[in-house]
CHARMM-style PDB file with segment names, atoms N, HN, CA, C and O in Angstrom:
ATOM      1  N   UNK     1       0.536  -1.065   0.254  1.00  0.00      PROA
ATOM      2  CA  UNK     1       0.152  -0.286   0.278  1.00  0.00      PROA
ATOM      3  C   UNK     1       0.991   1.338   0.158  1.00  0.00      PROA
ATOM      4  O   UNK     1       0.518   2.423   0.497  1.00  0.00      PROA
ATOM      5  N   UNK     2       2.104   1.114  -0.322  1.00  0.00      PROA
ATOM      6  HN  UNK     2       2.488   0.233  -0.597  1.00  0.00      PROA
ATOM      7  CA  UNK     2       3.078   2.433  -0.224  1.00  0.00      PROA
ATOM      8  C   UNK     2       2.625   3.279  -1.357  1.00  0.00      PROA
ATOM      9  O   UNK     2       3.246   4.341  -1.393  1.00  0.00      PROA
ATOM     10  N   UNK     3       1.671   3.132  -2.362  1.00  0.00      PROA
ATOM     11  HN  UNK     3       1.166   2.269  -2.332  1.00  0.00      PROA
ATOM     12  CA  UNK     3       1.207   3.995  -3.317  1.00  0.00      PROA
ATOM     13  C   UNK     3       0.216   4.805  -2.773  1.00  0.00      PROA
ATOM     14  O   UNK     3      -0.109   5.973  -2.985  1.00  0.00      PROA
ATOM     15  N   UNK     4      -0.191   3.945  -2.033  1.00  0.00      PROA
ATOM     16  HN  UNK     4       0.073   2.996  -1.860  1.00  0.00      PROA
ATOM     17  CA  UNK     4      -1.710   4.958  -1.368  1.00  0.00      PROA
ATOM     18  C   UNK     4      -1.663   5.376  -0.007  1.00  0.00      PROA
ATOM     19  O   UNK     4      -2.541   6.091   0.475  1.00  0.00      PROA
ATOM     20  N   UNK     5      -0.506   4.893   0.745  1.00  0.00      PROA
ATOM     21  HN  UNK     5       0.208   4.313   0.353  1.00  0.00      PROA
ATOM     22  CA  UNK     5      -0.383   5.420   1.985  1.00  0.00      PROA
ATOM     23  C   UNK     5       0.660   6.310   2.206  1.00  0.00      PROA
ATOM     24  O   UNK     5       1.484   6.145   1.307  1.00  0.00      PROA
ATOM     25  N   UNK     6       0.944   7.015   2.837  1.00  0.00      PROA
ATOM     26  HN  UNK     6       0.274   7.148   3.567  1.00  0.00      PROA
ATOM     27  CA  UNK     6       2.130   7.847   2.909  1.00  0.00      PROA
ATOM     28  C   UNK     6       2.354   7.712   4.424  1.00  0.00      PROA
ATOM     29  O   UNK     6       1.702   8.123   5.384  1.00  0.00      PROA
ATOM     30  N   UNK     7       3.580   6.944   4.317  1.00  0.00      PROA
ATOM     31  HN  UNK     7       4.110   6.610   3.538  1.00  0.00      PROA
ATOM     32  CA  UNK     7       4.051   6.434   6.022  1.00  0.00      PROA
ATOM     33  C   UNK     7       4.514   7.787   6.790  1.00  0.00      PROA
ATOM     34  O   UNK     7       5.352   8.578   6.358  1.00  0.00      PROA
ATOM     35  N   UNK     8       3.745   7.907   8.113  1.00  0.00      PROA
ATOM     36  HN  UNK     8       3.064   7.264   8.464  1.00  0.00      PROA
ATOM     37  CA  UNK     8       4.043   8.787   9.004  1.00  0.00      PROA
ATOM     38  C   UNK     8       3.599   9.707   8.804  1.00  0.00      PROA
ATOM     39  O   UNK     8       3.923  10.668   9.502  1.00  0.00      PROA
ATOM     40  N   UNK     9       2.594   9.869   7.702  1.00  0.00      PROA
ATOM     41  HN  UNK     9       2.331   9.088   7.135  1.00  0.00      PROA
ATOM     42  CA  UNK     9       1.293  11.061   7.210  1.00  0.00      PROA
ATOM     43  C   UNK     9      -0.049  10.459   7.445  1.00  0.00      PROA
ATOM     44  O   UNK     9      -0.873  10.918   8.236  1.00  0.00      PROA
ATOM     45  N   UNK    10      -0.235   9.256   6.602  1.00  0.00      PROA
ATOM     46  HN  UNK    10       0.435   8.883   5.959  1.00  0.00      PROA
ATOM     47  CA  UNK    10      -1.626   9.105   6.406  1.00  0.00      PROA
ATOM     48  C   UNK    10      -1.737   7.478   6.809  1.00  0.00      PROA
ATOM     49  O   UNK    10      -2.745   6.841   6.504  1.00  0.00      PROA
ATOM     50  N   UNK    11      -0.539   6.827   7.567  1.00  0.00      PROA
ATOM     51  HN  UNK    11       0.280   7.345   7.815  1.00  0.00      PROA
ATOM     52  CA  UNK    11      -0.732   5.881   8.034  1.00  0.00      PROA
ATOM     53  C   UNK    11       0.597   5.638   8.208  1.00  0.00      PROA
ATOM     54  O   UNK    11       1.512   6.403   7.902  1.00  0.00      PROA
ATOM     55  N   UNK    12       0.706   4.369   8.793  1.00  0.00      PROA
ATOM     56  HN  UNK    12      -0.037   3.747   9.042  1.00  0.00      PROA
ATOM     57  CA  UNK    12       1.941   3.584   9.154  1.00  0.00      PROA
ATOM     58  C   UNK    12       2.165   2.237   8.602  1.00  0.00      PROA
ATOM     59  O   UNK    12       1.446   1.275   8.869  1.00  0.00      PROA
ATOM     60  N   UNK    13       3.429   2.195   7.641  1.00  0.00      PROA
ATOM     61  HN  UNK    13       4.013   2.977   7.424  1.00  0.00      PROA
ATOM     62  CA  UNK    13       3.454   1.075   6.491  1.00  0.00      PROA
ATOM     63  C   UNK    13       4.546  -0.192   7.396  1.00  0.00      PROA
ATOM     64  O   UNK    13       5.703   0.122   7.678  1.00  0.00      PROA
ATOM     65  N   UNK    14       4.079  -1.350   7.704  1.00  0.00      PROA
ATOM     66  HN  UNK    14       3.140  -1.605   7.475  1.00  0.00      PROA
ATOM     67  CA  UNK    14       4.707  -2.184   8.380  1.00  0.00      PROA
ATOM     68  C   UNK    14       4.601  -3.479   7.551  1.00  0.00      PROA
ATOM     69  O   UNK    14       3.774  -3.859   6.723  1.00  0.00      PROA
ATOM     70  N   UNK    15       5.938  -4.130   8.156  1.00  0.00      PROA
ATOM     71  HN  UNK    15       6.610  -3.821   8.829  1.00  0.00      PROA
ATOM     72  CA  UNK    15       5.432  -5.822   7.558  1.00  0.00      PROA
ATOM     73  C   UNK    15       4.345  -6.741   8.064  1.00  0.00      PROA
ATOM     74  O   UNK    15       4.161  -7.128   9.218  1.00  0.00      PROA
ATOM     75  N   UNK    16       3.723  -6.989   7.061  1.00  0.00      PROA
ATOM     76  HN  UNK    16       3.873  -6.675   6.123  1.00  0.00      PROA
ATOM     77  CA  UNK    16       2.264  -7.901   7.764  1.00  0.00      PROA
ATOM     78  C   UNK    16       3.115  -9.706   8.177  1.00  0.00      PROA
ATOM     79  O   UNK    16       2.471 -10.709   8.483  1.00  0.00      PROA
ATOM     80  N   UNK    17       4.297  -9.645   8.078  1.00  0.00      PROA
ATOM     81  HN  UNK    17       4.821  -8.830   7.829  1.00  0.00      PROA
ATOM     82  CA  UNK    17       5.229 -10.700   8.321  1.00  0.00      PROA
ATOM     83  C   UNK    17       5.791 -10.689   9.627  1.00  0.00      PROA
ATOM     84  O   UNK    17       6.571 -11.558  10.017  1.00  0.00      PROA
ATOM     85  N   UNK    18       5.280  -9.393  10.545  1.00  0.00      PROA
ATOM     86  HN  UNK    18       4.646  -8.687  10.229  1.00  0.00      PROA
ATOM     87  CA  UNK    18       6.359  -9.159  11.445  1.00  0.00      PROA
ATOM     88  C   UNK    18       5.188  -8.590  12.453  1.00  0.00      PROA
ATOM     89  O   UNK    18       4.697  -7.476  12.269  1.00  0.00      PROA
ATOM     90  N   UNK    19       4.773  -9.475  13.565  1.00  0.00      PROA
ATOM     91  HN  UNK    19       5.172 -10.379  13.714  1.00  0.00      PROA
ATOM     92  CA  UNK    19       3.656  -9.345  14.528  1.00  0.00      PROA
ATOM     93  C   UNK    19       4.279  -8.136  15.677  1.00  0.00      PROA
ATOM     94  O   UNK    19       3.687  -7.223  16.252  1.00  0.00      PROA
ATOM     95  N   UNK    20       5.505  -8.505  15.717  1.00  0.00      PROA
ATOM     96  HN  UNK    20       5.987  -9.247  15.250  1.00  0.00      PROA
ATOM     97  CA  UNK    20       5.977  -7.304  16.671  1.00  0.00      PROA
ATOM     98  C   UNK    20       6.069  -6.171  16.696  1.00  0.00      PROA
ATOM     99  O   UNK    20       5.913  -5.277  17.528  1.00  0.00      PROA
ATOM    100  N   UNK    21       6.500  -6.312  15.118  1.00  0.00      PROA
ATOM    101  HN  UNK    21       6.626  -7.038  14.443  1.00  0.00      PROA
ATOM    102  CA  UNK    21       6.080  -4.383  14.397  1.00  0.00      PROA
ATOM    103  C   UNK    21       4.999  -3.885  14.376  1.00  0.00      PROA
ATOM    104  O   UNK    21       4.835  -2.686  14.607  1.00  0.00      PROA
ATOM    105  N   UNK    22       3.868  -4.850  14.044  1.00  0.00      PROA
ATOM    106  HN  UNK    22       4.001  -5.823  13.857  1.00  0.00      PROA
ATOM    107  CA  UNK    22       2.684  -4.100  14.099  1.00  0.00      PROA
ATOM    108  C   UNK    22       2.365  -3.839  15.339  1.00  0.00      PROA
ATOM    109  O   UNK    22       2.087  -2.658  15.547  1.00  0.00      PROA
ATOM    110  N   UNK    23       2.295  -4.807  16.555  1.00  0.00      PROA
ATOM    111  HN  UNK    23       2.522  -5.767  16.386  1.00  0.00      PROA
ATOM    112  CA  UNK    23       2.053  -4.593  17.739  1.00  0.00      PROA
ATOM    113  C   UNK    23       2.536  -2.997  18.534  1.00  0.00      PROA
ATOM    114  O   UNK    23       1.942  -2.229  19.291  1.00  0.00      PROA
ATOM    115  N   UNK    24       4.068  -3.006  17.833  1.00  0.00      PROA
ATOM    116  HN  UNK    24       4.550  -3.630  17.218  1.00  0.00      PROA
ATOM    117  CA  UNK    24       4.700  -1.855  18.222  1.00  0.00      PROA
ATOM    118  C   UNK    24       3.921  -0.256  17.651  1.00  0.00      PROA
ATOM    119  O   UNK    24       3.884   0.770  18.331  1.00  0.00      PROA
ATOM    120  N   UNK    25       3.465  -0.385  16.526  1.00  0.00      PROA
ATOM    121  HN  UNK    25       3.494  -1.218  15.974  1.00  0.00      PROA
ATOM    122  CA  UNK    25       2.834   0.796  16.111  1.00  0.00      PROA
ATOM    123  C   UNK    25       1.271   0.663  16.017  1.00  0.00      PROA
ATOM    124  O   UNK    25       0.548   1.238  15.203  1.00  0.00      PROA
ATOM    125  N   UNK    26       0.958  -0.056  16.836  1.00  0.00      PROA
ATOM    126  HN  UNK    26       1.545  -0.523  17.498  1.00  0.00      PROA
ATOM    127  CA  UNK    26      -0.307   0.129  17.204  1.00  0.00      PROA
ATOM    128  C   UNK    26      -0.007   0.461  18.543  1.00  0.00      PROA
ATOM    129  O   UNK    26      -0.841   1.292  18.902  1.00  0.00      PROA
ATOM    130  N   UNK    27       0.347   0.348  18.947  1.00  0.00      PROA
ATOM    131  HN  UNK    27       1.024  -0.328  18.656  1.00  0.00      PROA
ATOM    132  CA  UNK    27       0.928   0.459  20.735  1.00  0.00      PROA
ATOM    133  C   UNK    27       1.163   2.215  20.483  1.00  0.00      PROA
ATOM    134  O   UNK    27       0.532   3.068  21.107  1.00  0.00      PROA
ATOM    135  N   UNK    28       2.067   2.467  19.575  1.00  0.00      PROA
ATOM    136  HN  UNK    28       2.580   1.774  19.068  1.00  0.00      PROA
ATOM    137  CA  UNK    28       2.313   4.369  19.607  1.00  0.00      PROA
ATOM    138  C   UNK    28       1.062   4.971  19.447  1.00  0.00      PROA
ATOM    139  O   UNK    28       0.476   5.602  20.327  1.00  0.00      PROA
ATOM    140  N   UNK    29       0.688   4.781  18.382  1.00  0.00      PROA
ATOM    141  HN  UNK    29       1.164   4.268  17.668  1.00  0.00      PROA
ATOM    142  CA  UNK    29      -0.713   4.878  17.842  1.00  0.00      PROA
ATOM    143  C   UNK    29      -1.674   5.219  18.909  1.00  0.00      PROA
ATOM    144  O   UNK    29      -2.264   6.286  19.072  1.00  0.00      PROA
ATOM    145  N   UNK    30      -1.740   3.997  19.698  1.00  0.00      PROA
ATOM    146  HN  UNK    30      -1.260   3.130  19.566  1.00  0.00      PROA
ATOM    147  CA  UNK    30      -2.868   4.198  20.948  1.00  0.00      PROA
ATOM    148  C   UNK    30      -2.336   5.062  21.905  1.00  0.00      PROA
ATOM    149  O   UNK    30      -3.165   5.754  22.497  1.00  0.00      PROA
ATOM    150  N   UNK    31      -1.158   5.198  22.208  1.00  0.00      PROA
ATOM    151  HN  UNK    31      -0.484   4.636  21.727  1.00  0.00      PROA
ATOM    152  CA  UNK    31      -0.321   5.911  23.087  1.00  0.00      PROA
ATOM    153  C   UNK    31      -0.132   7.435  23.061  1.00  0.00      PROA
ATOM    154  O   UNK    31       0.327   8.191  23.917  1.00  0.00      PROA
ATOM    155  N   UNK    32      -0.952   7.829  20.990  1.00  0.00      PROA
ATOM    156  HN  UNK    32      -1.325   7.215  20.294  1.00  0.00      PROA
ATOM    157  CA  UNK    32      -0.898   9.282  20.760  1.00  0.00      PROA
ATOM    158  C   UNK    32      -2.406   9.640  20.150  1.00  0.00      PROA
ATOM    159  O   UNK    32      -2.497   9.935  18.958  1.00  0.00      PROA
ATOM    160  N   UNK    33      -3.140   9.619  20.679  1.00  0.00      PROA
ATOM    161  HN  UNK    33      -3.066   9.379  21.647  1.00  0.00      PROA
ATOM    162  CA  UNK    33      -4.611   9.953  20.318  1.00  0.00      PROA
ATOM    163  C   UNK    33      -4.275  11.163  19.175  1.00  0.00      PROA
ATOM    164  O   UNK    33      -4.553  10.926  17.999  1.00  0.00      PROA
ATOM    165  N   UNK    34      -3.834  12.111  19.446  1.00  0.00      PROA
ATOM    166  HN  UNK    34      -3.607  12.304  20.401  1.00  0.00      PROA
ATOM    167  CA  UNK    34      -3.376  13.429  18.488  1.00  0.00      PROA
ATOM    168  C   UNK    34      -2.734  12.896  16.985  1.00  0.00      PROA
ATOM    169  O   UNK    34      -2.982  13.403  15.891  1.00  0.00      PROA
ATOM    170  N   UNK    35      -1.995  11.931  17.207  1.00  0.00      PROA
ATOM    171  HN  UNK    35      -1.794  11.519  18.096  1.00  0.00      PROA
ATOM    172  CA  UNK    35      -1.271  11.623  15.955  1.00  0.00      PROA
ATOM    173  C   UNK    35      -2.015  10.475  15.256  1.00  0.00      PROA
ATOM    174  O   UNK    35      -1.951  10.288  14.041  1.00  0.00      PROA
ATOM    175  N   UNK    36      -2.750   9.694  16.138  1.00  0.00      PROA
ATOM    176  HN  UNK    36      -2.803   9.845  17.125  1.00  0.00      PROA
ATOM    177  CA  UNK    36      -4.072   9.101  15.277  1.00  0.00      PROA
ATOM    178  C   UNK    36      -4.844   9.662  14.298  1.00  0.00      PROA
ATOM    179  O   UNK    36      -5.006   9.444  13.097  1.00  0.00      PROA
ATOM    180  N   UNK    37      -5.520  10.855  15.527  1.00  0.00      PROA
ATOM    181  HN  UNK    37      -5.389  11.032  16.503  1.00  0.00      PROA
ATOM    182  CA  UNK    37      -6.441  11.618  14.343  1.00  0.00      PROA
ATOM    183  C   UNK    37      -5.661  12.483  13.611  1.00  0.00      PROA
ATOM    184  O   UNK    37      -6.417  13.246  13.009  1.00  0.00      PROA
ATOM    185  N   UNK    38      -4.516  12.725  13.378  1.00  0.00      PROA
ATOM    186  HN  UNK    38      -3.902  12.105  13.867  1.00  0.00      PROA
ATOM    187  CA  UNK    38      -4.264  13.590  12.303  1.00  0.00      PROA
ATOM    188  C   UNK    38      -3.648  12.208  11.244  1.00  0.00      PROA
ATOM    189  O   UNK    38      -3.110  12.711  10.257  1.00  0.00      PROA
ATOM    190  N   UNK    39      -3.608  11.108  11.209  1.00  0.00      PROA
ATOM    191  HN  UNK    39      -4.046  10.699  12.010  1.00  0.00      PROA
ATOM    192  CA  UNK    39      -3.181  10.034  10.339  1.00  0.00      PROA
ATOM    193  C   UNK    39      -4.705   9.800  10.128  1.00  0.00      PROA
ATOM    194  O   UNK    39      -4.956   9.714   8.926  1.00  0.00      PROA
ATOM    195  N   UNK    40      -5.787   9.672  10.913  1.00  0.00      PROA
ATOM    196  HN  UNK    40      -5.584   9.742  11.889  1.00  0.00      PROA
ATOM    197  CA  UNK    40      -7.201   9.571  10.379  1.00  0.00      PROA
ATOM    198  C   UNK    40      -7.526  10.428   9.233  1.00  0.00      PROA
ATOM    199  O   UNK    40      -7.680   9.934   8.116  1.00  0.00      PROA
ATOM    200  N   UNK    41      -7.650  11.816   9.474  1.00  0.00      PROA
ATOM    201  HN  UNK    41      -7.525  12.217  10.381  1.00  0.00      PROA
ATOM    202  CA  UNK    41      -7.482  13.016   8.697  1.00  0.00      PROA
ATOM    203  C   UNK    41      -6.640  12.874   7.575  1.00  0.00      PROA
ATOM    204  O   UNK    41      -7.221  13.129   6.520  1.00  0.00      PROA
ATOM    205  N   UNK    42      -5.260  12.496   7.446  1.00  0.00      PROA
ATOM    206  HN  UNK    42      -4.788  12.289   8.303  1.00  0.00      PROA
ATOM    207  CA  UNK    42      -4.737  12.327   6.073  1.00  0.00      PROA
ATOM    208  C   UNK    42      -5.034  11.634   5.384  1.00  0.00      PROA
ATOM    209  O   UNK    42      -5.079  11.772   4.162  1.00  0.00      PROA
ATOM    210  N   UNK    43      -5.404  10.390   6.245  1.00  0.00      PROA
ATOM    211  HN  UNK    43      -5.367  10.278   7.238  1.00  0.00      PROA
ATOM    212  CA  UNK    43      -5.760   9.317   5.348  1.00  0.00      PROA
ATOM    213  C   UNK    43      -7.189   9.686   4.533  1.00  0.00      PROA
ATOM    214  O   UNK    43      -7.092   9.562   3.312  1.00  0.00      PROA
ATOM    215  N   UNK    44      -8.098   9.989   4.883  1.00  0.00      PROA
ATOM    216  HN  UNK    44      -8.176  10.090   5.875  1.00  0.00      PROA
ATOM    217  CA  UNK    44      -9.689  10.293   4.642  1.00  0.00      PROA
ATOM    218  C   UNK    44      -9.533  11.202   3.414  1.00  0.00      PROA
ATOM    219  O   UNK    44     -10.210  11.129   2.388  1.00  0.00      PROA
ATOM    220  N   UNK    45      -8.322  12.260   3.726  1.00  0.00      PROA
ATOM    221  HN  UNK    45      -7.772  12.319   4.559  1.00  0.00      PROA
ATOM    222  CA  UNK    45      -8.061  13.564   2.547  1.00  0.00      PROA
ATOM    223  C   UNK    45      -7.787  12.731   0.957  1.00  0.00      PROA
ATOM    224  O   UNK    45      -8.344  12.890  -0.130  1.00  0.00      PROA
ATOM    225  N   UNK    46      -6.277  11.467   1.557  1.00  0.00      PROA
ATOM    226  HN  UNK    46      -5.825  11.338   2.440  1.00  0.00      PROA
ATOM    227  CA  UNK    46      -6.166  11.475   0.642  1.00  0.00      PROA
ATOM    228  C   UNK    46      -6.627   9.917  -0.221  1.00  0.00      PROA
ATOM    229  O   UNK    46      -5.973   9.023  -0.757  1.00  0.00      PROA
ATOM    230  N   UNK    47      -8.251  10.204   0.016  1.00  0.00      PROA
ATOM    231  HN  UNK    47      -8.783  10.930   0.452  1.00  0.00      PROA
ATOM    232  CA  UNK    47      -9.166   8.838  -0.428  1.00  0.00      PROA
ATOM    233  C   UNK    47      -9.710   9.866  -1.252  1.00  0.00      PROA
ATOM    234  O   UNK    47      -9.610   9.240  -2.308  1.00  0.00      PROA
ATOM    235  N   UNK    48     -10.257  11.062  -1.627  1.00  0.00      PROA
ATOM    236  HN  UNK    48     -10.339  11.570  -0.770  1.00  0.00      PROA
ATOM    237  CA  UNK    48     -10.639  11.859  -1.994  1.00  0.00      PROA
ATOM    238  C   UNK    48     -10.942  11.416  -3.814  1.00  0.00      PROA
ATOM    239  O   UNK    48     -11.999  11.335  -4.439  1.00  0.00      PROA
ATOM    240  N   UNK    49      -9.376  11.181  -4.281  1.00  0.00      PROA
ATOM    241  HN  UNK    49      -8.517  11.247  -3.773  1.00  0.00      PROA
ATOM    242  CA  UNK    49      -9.199  11.056  -6.073  1.00  0.00      PROA
ATOM    243  C   UNK    49      -9.945   9.831  -6.069  1.00  0.00      PROA
ATOM    244  O   UNK    49     -10.458   9.797  -7.187  1.00  0.00      PROA
ATOM    245  N   UNK    50     -10.417   8.439  -5.210  1.00  0.00      PROA
ATOM    246  HN  UNK    50     -10.000   8.466  -4.301  1.00  0.00      PROA
ATOM    247  CA  UNK    50     -10.544   7.424  -5.203  1.00  0.00      PROA
ATOM    248  C   UNK    50     -12.337   7.356  -5.233  1.00  0.00      PROA
ATOM    249  O   UNK    50     -12.925   6.511  -5.907  1.00  0.00      PROA
ATOM    250  N   UNK    51     -13.067   8.406  -4.375  1.00  0.00      PROA
ATOM    251  HN  UNK    51     -12.589   9.093  -3.827  1.00  0.00      PROA
ATOM    252  CA  UNK    51     -14.323   8.169  -4.541  1.00  0.00      PROA
ATOM    253  C   UNK    51     -15.010   8.392  -5.690  1.00  0.00      PROA
ATOM    254  O   UNK    51     -14.663   9.127  -6.614  1.00  0.00      PROA
ATOM    255  N   UNK    52     -16.132   7.645  -5.593  1.00  0.00      PROA
ATOM    256  HN  UNK    52     -16.414   7.048  -4.842  1.00  0.00      PROA
ATOM    257  CA  UNK    52     -16.901   7.219  -7.237  1.00  0.00      PROA
ATOM    258  C   UNK    52     -17.570   8.315  -8.119  1.00  0.00      PROA
ATOM    259  O   UNK    52     -18.008   8.067  -9.242  1.00  0.00      PROA
ATOM    260  N   UNK    53     -17.617   9.465  -7.572  1.00  0.00      PROA
ATOM    261  HN  UNK    53     -17.261   9.667  -6.660  1.00  0.00      PROA
ATOM    262  CA  UNK    53     -17.842  10.596  -8.301  1.00  0.00      PROA
ATOM    263  C   UNK    53     -16.560  11.496  -9.184  1.00  0.00      PROA
ATOM    264  O   UNK    53     -16.544  12.170 -10.214  1.00  0.00      PROA
ATOM    265  N   UNK    54     -15.624  11.117  -8.238  1.00  0.00      PROA
ATOM    266  HN  UNK    54     -15.637  10.570  -7.402  1.00  0.00      PROA
ATOM    267  CA  UNK    54     -14.199  11.769  -8.489  1.00  0.00      PROA
ATOM    268  C   UNK    54     -13.796  10.772  -9.784  1.00  0.00      PROA
ATOM    269  O   UNK    54     -13.532  10.841 -10.985  1.00  0.00      PROA
ATOM    270  N   UNK    55     -13.905  10.013  -8.935  1.00  0.00      PROA
ATOM    271  HN  UNK    55     -14.120   9.957  -7.960  1.00  0.00      PROA
ATOM    272  CA  UNK    55     -13.442   8.479 -10.670  1.00  0.00      PROA
ATOM    273  C   UNK    55     -14.366   8.893 -11.745  1.00  0.00      PROA
ATOM    274  O   UNK    55     -13.824   9.115 -12.828  1.00  0.00      PROA
ATOM    275  N   UNK    56     -15.431   9.018 -11.688  1.00  0.00      PROA
ATOM    276  HN  UNK    56     -15.871   8.838 -10.809  1.00  0.00      PROA
ATOM    277  CA  UNK    56     -16.413   9.051 -12.709  1.00  0.00      PROA
ATOM    278  C   UNK    56     -16.297  10.171 -13.415  1.00  0.00      PROA
ATOM    279  O   UNK    56     -16.576  10.160 -14.614  1.00  0.00      PROA
ATOM    280  N   UNK    57     -15.890  11.251 -12.814  1.00  0.00      PROA
ATOM    281  HN  UNK    57     -15.663  11.260 -11.840  1.00  0.00      PROA
ATOM    282  CA  UNK    57     -15.699  12.464 -13.597  1.00  0.00      PROA
ATOM    283  C   UNK    57     -14.128  12.379 -14.347  1.00  0.00      PROA
ATOM    284  O   UNK    57     -13.888  12.725 -15.504  1.00  0.00      PROA
ATOM    285  N   UNK    58     -13.347  11.937 -13.559  1.00  0.00      PROA
ATOM    286  HN  UNK    58     -13.542  11.657 -12.619  1.00  0.00      PROA
ATOM    287  CA  UNK    58     -12.136  11.314 -14.185  1.00  0.00      PROA
ATOM    288  C   UNK    58     -11.977  10.820 -15.689  1.00  0.00      PROA
ATOM    289  O   UNK    58     -11.379  11.353 -16.624  1.00  0.00      PROA
ATOM    290  N   UNK    59     -12.668   9.684 -15.632  1.00  0.00      PROA
ATOM    291  HN  UNK    59     -13.153   9.251 -14.873  1.00  0.00      PROA
ATOM    292  CA  UNK    59     -12.840   8.595 -16.608  1.00  0.00      PROA
ATOM    293  C   UNK    59     -13.762   9.426 -17.432  1.00  0.00      PROA
ATOM    294  O   UNK    59     -13.322   9.439 -18.581  1.00  0.00      PROA
ATOM    295  N   UNK    60     -15.049  10.249 -17.311  1.00  0.00      PROA
ATOM    296  HN  UNK    60     -15.407  10.239 -16.377  1.00  0.00      PROA
ATOM    297  CA  UNK    60     -15.213  11.119 -17.973  1.00  0.00      PROA
ATOM    298  C   UNK    60     -14.492  11.970 -19.150  1.00  0.00      PROA
ATOM    299  O   UNK    60     -14.701  11.892 -20.361  1.00  0.00      PROA
ATOM    300  N   UNK    61     -13.685  12.713 -18.530  1.00  0.00      PROA
ATOM    301  HN  UNK    61     -13.515  12.777 -17.547  1.00  0.00      PROA
ATOM    302  CA  UNK    61     -12.525  13.629 -19.179  1.00  0.00      PROA
ATOM    303  C   UNK    61     -11.633  12.539 -20.148  1.00  0.00      PROA
ATOM    304  O   UNK    61     -11.298  12.822 -21.298  1.00  0.00      PROA
ATOM    305  N   UNK    62     -11.347  11.394 -19.558  1.00  0.00      PROA
ATOM    306  HN  UNK    62     -11.619  11.164 -18.624  1.00  0.00      PROA
ATOM    307  CA  UNK    62     -10.456  10.768 -20.402  1.00  0.00      PROA
ATOM    308  C   UNK    62     -10.921  10.196 -21.878  1.00  0.00      PROA
ATOM    309  O   UNK    62     -10.230   9.934 -22.863  1.00  0.00      PROA
ATOM    310  N   UNK    63     -12.423  10.093 -21.660  1.00  0.00      PROA
ATOM    311  HN  UNK    63     -12.984  10.306 -20.861  1.00  0.00      PROA
ATOM    312  CA  UNK    63     -13.143   8.896 -22.753  1.00  0.00      PROA
ATOM    313  C   UNK    63     -13.722  10.371 -23.948  1.00  0.00      PROA
ATOM    314  O   UNK    63     -13.836  10.285 -25.171  1.00  0.00      PROA
ATOM    315  N   UNK    64     -13.960  11.453 -23.187  1.00  0.00      PROA
ATOM    316  HN  UNK    64     -13.868  11.523 -22.194  1.00  0.00      PROA
ATOM    317  CA  UNK    64     -14.108  12.764 -24.017  1.00  0.00      PROA
ATOM    318  C   UNK    64     -12.913  13.333 -24.599  1.00  0.00      PROA
ATOM    319  O   UNK    64     -12.930  14.112 -25.553  1.00  0.00      PROA
ATOM    320  N   UNK    65     -11.891  12.932 -24.014  1.00  0.00      PROA
ATOM    321  HN  UNK    65     -11.877  12.300 -23.239  1.00  0.00      PROA
ATOM    322  CA  UNK    65     -10.691  13.668 -24.649  1.00  0.00      PROA
ATOM    323  C   UNK    65      -9.924  12.402 -25.610  1.00  0.00      PROA
ATOM    324  O   UNK    65      -9.295  12.552 -26.658  1.00  0.00      PROA
ATOM    325  N   UNK    66     -10.172  11.313 -24.973  1.00  0.00      PROA
ATOM    326  HN  UNK    66     -10.683  11.191 -24.122  1.00  0.00      PROA
ATOM    327  CA  UNK    66     -10.079   9.952 -26.211  1.00  0.00      PROA
ATOM    328  C   UNK    66     -11.111  10.181 -27.901  1.00  0.00      PROA
ATOM    329  O   UNK    66     -10.828  10.138 -29.098  1.00  0.00      PROA
ATOM    330  N   UNK    67     -12.239  10.399 -27.169  1.00  0.00      PROA
ATOM    331  HN  UNK    67     -12.470  10.433 -26.196  1.00  0.00      PROA
ATOM    332  CA  UNK    67     -13.068  10.913 -28.734  1.00  0.00      PROA
ATOM    333  C   UNK    67     -13.149  11.676 -29.293  1.00  0.00      PROA
ATOM    334  O   UNK    67     -13.900  11.614 -30.267  1.00  0.00      PROA
ATOM    335  N   UNK    68     -12.275  13.084 -28.951  1.00  0.00      PROA
ATOM    336  HN  UNK    68     -11.665  13.134 -28.160  1.00  0.00      PROA
ATOM    337  CA  UNK    68     -12.203  14.447 -29.492  1.00  0.00      PROA
ATOM    338  C   UNK    68     -10.799  13.888 -30.513  1.00  0.00      PROA
ATOM    339  O   UNK    68     -10.842  14.121 -31.721  1.00  0.00      PROA
ATOM    340  N   UNK    69      -9.629  13.169 -29.924  1.00  0.00      PROA
ATOM    341  HN  UNK    69      -9.594  12.980 -28.942  1.00  0.00      PROA
ATOM    342  CA  UNK    69      -8.347  13.060 -30.552  1.00  0.00      PROA
ATOM    343  C   UNK    69      -8.640  12.127 -31.977  1.00  0.00      PROA
ATOM    344  O   UNK    69      -8.090  12.433 -33.035  1.00  0.00      PROA
ATOM    345  N   UNK    70      -9.574  10.956 -31.866  1.00  0.00      PROA
ATOM    346  HN  UNK    70     -10.021  10.708 -31.007  1.00  0.00      PROA
ATOM    347  CA  UNK    70      -9.528   9.869 -32.755  1.00  0.00      PROA
ATOM    348  C   UNK    70     -10.985  10.082 -33.314  1.00  0.00      PROA
ATOM    349  O   UNK    70     -11.388   9.203 -34.077  1.00  0.00      PROA
ATOM    350  N   UNK    71     -11.646  10.908 -33.095  1.00  0.00      PROA
ATOM    351  HN  UNK    71     -11.319  11.622 -32.475  1.00  0.00      PROA
ATOM    352  CA  UNK    71     -12.817  10.873 -33.786  1.00  0.00      PROA
ATOM    353  C   UNK    71     -12.863  10.818 -35.360  1.00  0.00      PROA
ATOM    354  O   UNK    71     -12.163  11.745 -35.768  1.00  0.00      PROA
ATOM    355  N   UNK    72     -13.227  10.340 -36.065  1.00  0.00      PROA
ATOM    356  HN  UNK    72     -13.796   9.588 -35.733  1.00  0.00      PROA
ATOM    357  CA  UNK    72     -13.531  10.353 -37.435  1.00  0.00      PROA
ATOM    358  C   UNK    72     -14.377  11.632 -38.183  1.00  0.00      PROA
ATOM    359  O   UNK    72     -15.484  11.936 -37.739  1.00  0.00      PROA
ATOM    360  N   UNK    73     -13.806  12.345 -39.314  1.00  0.00      PROA
ATOM    361  HN  UNK    73     -12.906  12.098 -39.674  1.00  0.00      PROA
ATOM    362  CA  UNK    73     -14.525  13.613 -39.192  1.00  0.00      PROA
ATOM    363  C   UNK    73     -15.465  12.880 -40.359  1.00  0.00      PROA
ATOM    364  OT1 UNK    73     -16.442  13.466 -40.823  1.00  0.00      PROA
TER     365      UNK     73
END
């Protein structure tokens, strides 16, 4: 998920095969509610491009451009 989650800003990226690292990361977030809240807000903002309405608008733009470029006279 590193291509979606910015480590330290919108989340914490850890190895899924290392339970101790996962536990440590969770303890750090539980111990710091402010940090957890900041990351939650950053994560929610980071999801904006993936909302259905935004994606539909982007697809519409891509299709409109493709039609304009390749339409036969």
